[in-house]
C-alpha positions in Angstrom: -39.8 -111.8 187.9 -40.1 -115.0 186.1 -37.3 -114.4 183.7 -35.3 -117.5 182.9 -31.6 -117.8 182.5 -32.1 -118.2 178.7 -34.1 -114.9 178.7 -31.4 -113.1 180.6 -28.7 -114.5 178.3 -30.6 -113.5 175.2 -31.1 -110.0 176.6 -27.4 -109.7 177.3 -26.5 -110.9 173.8 -28.8 -108.3 172.3 -27.3 -105.6 174.5 -23.8 -106.6 173.6 -24.8 -106.7 169.9 -26.3 -103.3 170.2 -23.1 -102.0 172.0 -20.9 -103.4 169.3 -23.0 -101.8 166.5 -22.8 -98.5 168.4 -19.0 -98.7 168.8 -18.6 -99.5 165.1 -20.8 -96.6 164.2 -18.9 -94.2 166.5 -15.5 -95.4 165.3 -16.6 -95.0 161.7 -17.8 -91.5 162.4 -14.6 -90.6 164.3 -12.4 -91.9 161.5 -14.4 -90.0 158.9 -14.4 -86.7 160.8 -10.8 -86.8 162.2 -9.2 -86.6 158.8 -5.9 -87.9 160.2 -7.1 -91.5 160.2 -6.5 -91.9 163.9 -8.5 -91.9 167.1 -7.4 -91.2 170.6 -9.2 -92.9 173.5 -8.4 -91.9 177.1 -9.5 -94.4 179.7 -9.3 -94.2 183.4 -7.9 -97.3 185.1 -11.2 -97.8 187.0 -13.0 -97.8 183.7 -10.6 -100.5 182.3 -11.2 -102.6 185.4 -14.9 -102.4 184.9 -14.6 -103.2 181.2 -12.8 -106.5 181.6 -16.0 -108.6 181.2 -16.6 -106.9 177.8 -13.4 -108.4 176.4 -15.4 -109.8 173.5 -16.5 -106.3 172.5 -12.9 -105.0 172.7 -11.6 -108.0 170.7 -14.3 -107.3 168.1 -13.4 -103.6 168.0 -9.7 -104.5 167.6 -10.6 -106.8 164.7 -12.7 -104.1 163.1 -9.9 -101.6 163.4 -7.4 -104.0 161.9 -9.7 -104.6 158.9 -10.1 -100.9 158.4 -6.3 -100.3 158.6 -5.7 -103.2 156.1 -8.3 -101.8 153.8 -6.8 -98.3 154.1 -3.2 -99.5 153.5 -4.4 -101.5 150.4 -6.1 -98.5 149.0 -3.1 -96.2 149.7 -0.8 -98.9 148.1 -3.0 -99.0 145.0 -2.9 -95.2 144.8 0.9 -95.2 145.2 1.4 -97.8 142.5 -1.0 -95.8 140.2 1.1 -92.7 140.7 4.3 -94.7 139.9 2.7 -95.9 136.7 1.6 -92.4 135.8 5.1 -90.9 136.4 7.1 -93.8 134.9 9.3 -92.5 132.1 8.5 -94.8 129.1 12.0 -94.6 127.6 13.7 -95.7 130.8 11.3 -98.5 131.2 11.7 -99.6 127.6 15.5 -99.5 128.0 15.4 -101.6 131.1 13.2 -104.2 129.4 15.5 -104.2 126.3 18.5 -104.8 128.5 17.0 -108.1 129.6 15.1 -108.9 126.5 17.6 -111.6 125.5 17.7 -115.2 126.8 21.5 -115.1 127.1 21.4 -111.9 129.2 18.7 -113.4 131.4 20.7 -116.5 131.9 23.7 -114.3 132.9 21.7 -112.2 135.5 20.2 -115.4 136.9 23.7 -116.8 137.3 24.6 -113.6 139.2 21.6 -113.7 141.4 23.1 -116.3 143.7 26.8 -115.5 143.4 29.4 -113.4 141.6 30.7 -114.8 138.3 33.8 -114.3 136.1 33.9 -113.7 132.4 35.0 -117.3 131.9 32.0 -118.6 133.9 29.7 -116.8 131.5 31.5 -118.2 128.4 31.3 -121.7 129.8 27.7 -121.7 130.9 26.2 -119.8 127.9 28.5 -121.4 125.3 28.9 -117.9 123.7 32.0 -116.5 122.1 34.0 -113.9 124.0 32.7 -111.0 121.8 29.1 -111.9 122.5 29.6 -112.3 126.2 31.4 -108.9 126.2 28.5 -107.2 124.3 25.9 -108.7 126.7 28.0 -107.6 129.8 28.4 -104.1 128.3 24.6 -103.8 128.0 24.0 -105.0 131.5 26.7 -102.7 132.9 25.4 -99.7 131.0 21.9 -100.2 132.4 23.4 -100.4 135.9 22.1 -104.0 136.4 25.6 -105.5 136.8 28.8 -104.1 138.3 32.4 -105.1 138.6 33.0 -106.9 141.9 35.6 -105.7 144.3 36.8 -109.3 144.5 37.0 -109.7 140.7 34.3 -110.8 138.3 30.8 -109.4 138.1 27.8 -109.1 140.4 24.2 -107.9 140.3 23.5 -104.4 141.6 20.5 -103.7 143.8 18.8 -102.4 140.7 19.6 -105.6 138.8 18.4 -107.8 141.7 15.2 -105.9 141.9 14.6 -106.2 138.2 15.3 -109.9 138.2 12.9 -110.4 141.1 10.2 -108.3 139.4 10.6 -110.4 136.2 10.3 -113.6 138.2 7.1 -112.3 139.9 5.7 -111.2 136.5 6.5 -114.6 135.0 4.8 -116.4 137.9 1.8 -114.0 137.8 1.3 -114.7 134.1 1.5 -118.4 134.7 4.8 -118.9 132.9 2.9 -118.8 129.6 4.7 -118.2 126.4 3.0 -115.6 124.3 3.7 -115.2 120.6 
């Protein structure tokens, strides 16, 4: 029995590494075979008390589970978005884009993003004639992007707010480039 502390430490590291691999393998098999994407583990309190020194293994297991959950959610999110794209009615999408495909209308909805505005506010900021402001507001109202405020004036609807945010994210994602 001339094992040194280094030999014992190395042996323990190998054992822990082996246990970690076995746990990963068993978790992967359980996830694949369960179909529900969940695993139930029943531990007796005496088992937990004995397992305290293997905190590193538990920590590693938790990290692995988190990574698997993140990966699964990302995949499911991609699938959900793909389904949304497949089921998107082209005419509705085109109408929504047309309703904002004008710099004056975009300026108007950006004004409404932070606070409600009056007809006069739109005339002043855009420099447009009353008839033009009226036409732009009708278009935005018809698409459900803007509504009449209870306190007077106009405000963005939830739909309008979502579309403006989406356009801002698209603009950022495309690098704000202007394309001819």
